[in-house]
N, C-alpha and C positions, 0 to 999 in steps of 0.2 A: 387199834392204831396207836402207835407210841405218841406220848404227849408232845414231844418236840416237833414231830412231823405235823400233827394237828395244828400246833401253834404257827408253823410256817404257812400252812394253807390259809389259816385265819388271817394272817398278816397280808397275804396276797389278796384275799377277798376284800379286806378293808382298803388296801391301796387302790384296787380297781374301782371301788365304789365311790372314792372321793373325786369330785370334779377337778379338772386341771385349772391352773390360774388363768390360762388363756381362755378357757371356756367361761370362767367367771367374768372375765373382762368382756368377752363377746356378749354374754347375757346382759351385763350391765349396760353395754352400748345399745343393745336392742331395746332395752327398757327406756331409752331416750335421755339418760343422764348425760350431762356435759362436764368436761374436766375444768377445774378452776385455773385461772391464769396464774403464771408463776409469781410467787411472792417476791417483792423487791428485796434485793440483797441488803442485809443489815449488818452493822458492826455489833457483835454480841455485847461488848463492854458498855458502849454508850447508847446503843439503839439508833445511831445515826445511819441514814441511808448512804450506802457506798456511792451510788450515782451522784448524790448531792455533794459529797466530799470531793469526788472527781471534778465536778463543775467548779467548786470553790477553788481547787488547786489550779485549774485552768485559768480562772479569772485572776488569781494572784500572779500567775506567770505572765499573763497579758500585760498587767500593770508594772510588773517588776522588770521585764525585759523591754527596754525602750528601743524604738527604731530611730536611727540617726540620719538626718538629712545631710546634704552637702555642707551646709554651714557648720553643723555640729562636728562633722568629720574633720573639717579644716581646723576647728578649734582644738580638737583632740591632737591633731598633728602639731599645731603651733605650741601647745603646752609641752608635748613630748620633746620637741626640738629645743625649747627653752631649757628644760631640765637637763638634757644631754649637753647643751652648750655650757650650762653652769658647771656640770661635773668635769667637763674639759678644762675649764678655768681653775677648778679646785686642783686638778692634777698638776697644773703648771705652777701653782703656788709654791710647793716644796717638793714636787716630784715623788711624793709618797705613793700615790695610786699608780697601778700599772699603766704604761703609756698606751698600749692597745688593750682595752678591757672588754669583757663580755658580760653584759648585764642580763638579768632575767626580769622581765616586766610581766607582772601578773594582774589580771583584772580583778578588782576588789581590794580593799584596804586590809591592813593587818587585823582590824577589828572584825573582819568578815571571816577570819580563820584560814586565810590562804597560806599562812606559814604558822609553825608551832612556836608562838611567842606569847608569853603570859600577858594578860590584858590589865593587870592590876595598876600599873604605873601610867597607863595611857589616859589622856584626857578624853572626855566623851564628845564625839562629833556625831551629828545627826544629818542624814541625807535629807535634802530639802531645806533644812535650817542653815547648815554650814557648808554643804557641798552638793554637787549634782552627780558627779562621777568620782570613783575612787580607784586608785591603783597602788600596787606595792612594787617597789623597784629594789632588787637585790644588787648591791654594788660591791664587787670584790675589792677589799683592801689588799689582800694577798691572794696569789694564785699558786697552786701546786699542781701543775698539769703535765709533768714529765714522767709520771710513773704508770706502768701498766699492771703491776701486781696489786693485790688488795692493800689498802692503806691502813696501817696500824697507828692508832692514836694513843696518846698518853692518858689512860683512864684510871690510873692508880689513885688519884686524889678526888675522883668524881663519882657521882651516881651514874647508873646506866643512861645511855643516850646523851651523855655529856663528856666533855674532855677539856683538859688544858692543852695549850699549843705552845710548844717550845720553838723559838726561832732558830734552834740548831739545825732544823730541817732546811734552812735557807742559807744563802751565801752571805758573806760579810757585808756586802753593800746593802742588802735588805736589812740586816741587823742594825747597821749604822743609821739607816733612815728611820727605823721604827722603834729604836730602843727607848725613846722618850714616851712611847705608848705601851710600855711593858712594865710588869712587876719583876723585880730582880731577886733571884734566889742564889745565895752563895753556898757552895758545897764544901764539905770538910777538906777535900783535896785542893781547895783554892780556886776551882773553876767557877765561873759565873754563868748562870743560866737565865736567859731572858724569856719570860712567858708573856705572850701577846695578850693584852688586857682588853676585854670587850668594853668596859666602862671608859677607859682612857681613849680607846679608838673612837667611841661614840662622842666623847667630849671634843676630841680633835676634829672630827667630821663636822660637828655642829658649828664650831668656831670657824672652820674653813668656809663652810657654806655661807655663814653670816657675813664674812669678809667679802666673798665674791658677790653676794646679792647687794651688799652696800655699794660696791663699785659699779655694778650694773645699773643700779637705780640713780647713780649720779649722772649717767648719760642715757636717759631713756630714749627709746626709739618708738616711732609710731607702730602700733600693732603689737608691741611687746606685752606679754601678759603682766597683769598687775599682781604683785605678791601681796596677798591679803593676810597671810599668817605664816609664820615660821616658828615652830615650837619643837623643843626636845622632849620627847615622851619616853622616859627611861633611856634606852639605848637606840631609840628610833627618832629620826628627824621627820616631822610632818610639815609639809608645805601645801598651802591652799593657794591656787592661782586663779585669778579672774581673767578669763579669755573670752572676749566678746560678751555673749550673754550666758556663759557657762562658768561654773566654779568647779575646779578639779583638785581633789586631794591626792597628793603623792606621799605615801609612807616610804621613806628611803631608809634601807637597812644595810649597814656596813657588814660584810660577811667575809669569810675565807672560803675560797672556791677550790674544789678538788676534782680532778678527773679520776675515774675508776670507782671503786666501791669499798666501803669500810669493812675491815675484817670482822668487826663485831656483828655485822648484818649478813655475813656470808651464809649462815645456815638458812636464812630466809629464801635464798635462791634455790635451795634444794627442795622446797615444798611446791605443791601444785597451786596455781593461781588462776584467777578468772581471765587474766590477760594472755595466758598461754595460747600460742597459735594466732593471736590477733596482732600483736606487736612483738618485735624481737627483743631478746634479753639485752642485746647491745643498746637498744633505745632506752630501756628502763634503767640500766646501771651505768649510764654515760657519765654521771658525776653526782656529787653531793656538796653540801655546804656546812659550815659552822656558823650559826647565827648567834648574836649577842644575847643569850638568855641562860640563866643558871637554874640548877635544881633547887628544891625547897630548902635544903640545908647546905647548898653549895656556896662557894666563895665568889661573890659577884665580880670581883676584880680579875678573876682568873678563868672562870668557867664559861665555856661555850656549849651550845646545844647542837646536836646533829640535826640537819634538815634535809629532807628528800624532796624538796619542792620541784626540782627538775624532773624527777621520776614521776611525781604526781601529775605533772602536766601531760605526760605520756599516758598514764593510766586513765585519765579523764576521757580519753578518746574511746575507751572500751566500755564506758558506762552508758546505759540506755537513757534516752531523753526523759522517759516517764520517771525513772528513779532520780534523775537530777532535779526534775521539777518538785518531786516530793522532798528531796533534801533541801532545796532552797526555801520551800514553804516552812519546813520544820525548823530550819535555821532562823527564819524571821520570827517564829514563835518563841524559840528558846532565848534568843538574844534579849528580848524584852523581859521575858518571864524570869530568867535565871541571872539577871545582871548583878544582883546583890545577894550575898557576897559573890565576888567573881571567882567561882570555883570551876565553873564549866565554860569551856571555850567552844566556839563553832568548830575548831580543829578536832576536838574530841568527837563531835558528830561526824565529821568527815572520815575519821579513822573507823568509826562503827560502820559507815556506809561501805568502805573498802572491805572490811571483814565480811559484811553481808554478801558482797559480790563473790567472795571466795566460798561462802557457805551455801548459797542458793543456786539452783540451776540457771544457766544463762537464758534458756527458753522461757522460764518464769519471769525473770527480770526484764525480758524484752517485751512483755505484754504492754501495749500502749494504754490500755484502760485500767491499769492496776496501780495508778499513782496513789489512790487512797489507801490501798493495802500497804504500799511502801511507806507512806507517811505514818500510819498506825504502827507499823513494824519498827520504824526508826525511834518512835516515842517509847515503845516497849523496850527496845534495846538499850536506850539511854537510861531508862528507869532501872532496868536490870543491872546495868553497870554501876549505877549509884548505890543501889541497895547492897550490892556485893563489893562496893568500893574497888572495882577492877575494870580498867580500860587499857588493854594492851596496845602499845605502839604497833602500828601495822607492819613496819619494817624491822623492828626489834621487839618481838612479842614478849620477851622477858622483862621489858620495861613497862611497869604499870603507871600510867599517867595520873591516876587518882590516888596513889598510895599515900600521899601526904595529907589528904583531907581528913578532917575530924568526923566522928560519927554524927555529931549534931548537924554539920554542914550537909553531908550527903543525905541525911534523912529529911532535912528541910527542903532540899531541891527535889527529892523523890516525891514528897507530898505535893509540891507545886506541879510536878509532871502528872501526878495522879489526877489533878483537876483538869489538866489538858485532855488526858485520856478519857475522862468522863464526858467531855463535851468538845470534841475536836472541831466541830463545825463552827461553834461560837468563836473559838480562838483563831480559826482561819479567817472568819469575817473581820475580826479585829486587825489581823495582819494585813488584810486587803485595805481596810480603812487607813492604816498607817502609811502604806505605800502610795495610796491615792492622794493622801494629804501631802506627802513629800513631793509628788509630781505636781500638785497644784502650786506649791511654793516655788518650784522651779519655773513653771510657766509664768507665774506672776512676776518673777524676777526678769524673765526674758521679755515680758511685755514692757517692763519699766526700763530695760537696758537697750543696748543698741540692736537694731534689727538689720543693719547693713553688714555686708561681708567684711571680714577683717583681713588686712594684709599680713603676710608672714613677717617675722622679725627681720628677715633679710631684705624685704622690699623697700623701695625708696619712698614709701608713703603714698604712692599713687594707687591705681586700681590693682587688685590682686592679679598677679601675672598668670599666664596660661599654664606653666608647669604646675603651679599650686592648685589650679582648677582641676587638672588631670589627677593630681595626687588626692585631692578631696574625693573625687569620684571613685578612685581606687580604694581609698580607705572606707568609704561608705559600703562598697561592695564586700570588702573583707569583713567588716563588722556584721553585715547582714548574713553572710554565708557562714560565719564562725562565731555564733553567739556564745559568750562565756569562756572563750578559749584564751590562752595566755601567749605572750609574745617574748621571744628571746631576741636580744639586740646585741649586735657587735658594732662598736663605734670606735673610730680613731679620734682622740681629742684634738689632734692637729688638723683634722678635716671634718668638722662636725656637720658640714652641709651634706654629707653622703653617708647617712647611717644605713646599715644592712640589717633588716629585721626579719624574724621568722614567726609565723603563727603556727604553732605546733610543728608539723613537718613540712610546711610550705615556706619557701624562701622568696624574698622580694628585694 
């Protein structure tokens, strides 16, 4: 018999003589052995139990997201009404602001990363110690809403994501009103170009708000919020109002508002994104802003930064609740840990979350019990960005938001994040204790303060009228049904008693 044929028969005999895996399993079962219970899922790096991390994130979310009763809802409305009335009076001072303006009201202050503004020049405010609730209000000083084609900005003098703004885009009346808030550049041909200055606009805005608040406080009305603090933080005006038993921080940001989409971000629309098919492109690209912030080497008096805050409001609707919970918990950790030097902003973390949504399958991100995995992934992503000194802007990827940082700074923060990654459970417990302490301070203030319902600024000092009661109930329902969502507001300063506002895509 040939050797090859004999080898084939031998192989067949060997195969037939080996028991199958099923037979082995059956024999093991008949011998009475029992399978071990599944081992708890662990994080390989830290050894933390994933189930425990999920519970800690849920506990943080419970304390971080407060429920508002009728009283608190009415206080929120009263503060908002006061701010809008104040802005109406600012418009009437010198007619600089548009008569009919469209504000964007965002839940969370600038320090929470709701807009891409550097935090270096901002005073430190702490929830519980200084305020109970915080908001960011984008107030257009100029609007350019009459163009349907992509908006081309003058970026010749600026870094990516930044631009100068020439008033030649506007009419003579606008130039006349705002030229005292411009830097002037004379050309060789004798023409004069006025560039809208973010620092001068912020100075004018702060002075105007101060004048209006001084006039309001000369004639106080019952139920009117108490202005506890007005400060200019760089190009932002921060106002803390005492309303009943609540303190509310408003970070007011003067901006330039555009309809349409900037040409520099046009290529981003050509890519596939996580929100495709969930919301329309028209919703995402309805408008953008220039906010008063400059690049690391830019000229502060001239340079504005592109902001896509309006688009981000729409994108948030497509992010799962478990990922948002992980993001909020991670943000609470890094705000404390990476506060000095101020190289990393919560806005960087927000950008990484949006990139993760594009990178990972929607079915994976929709898992309700994966918050721990998402938290660990966000920490890993942030550490990766630091080590490589690379964090692309989500809308303009060619813009690296960490490019200006020194090697020493990024490695310092990367080492700090390494300590978090080694013991995420302990850092979550610390974040929980901080938010619980802030809540205790708020409750203590409420116990010391007024516990009676407050009249609105328009009331005659008697009991709160029935329309305000209905409004309070409506606001409470909106807050309960739309946690963490943002509000767009359209208001006519000649009739501030009838604001029209929108929570995401719902109009009221």
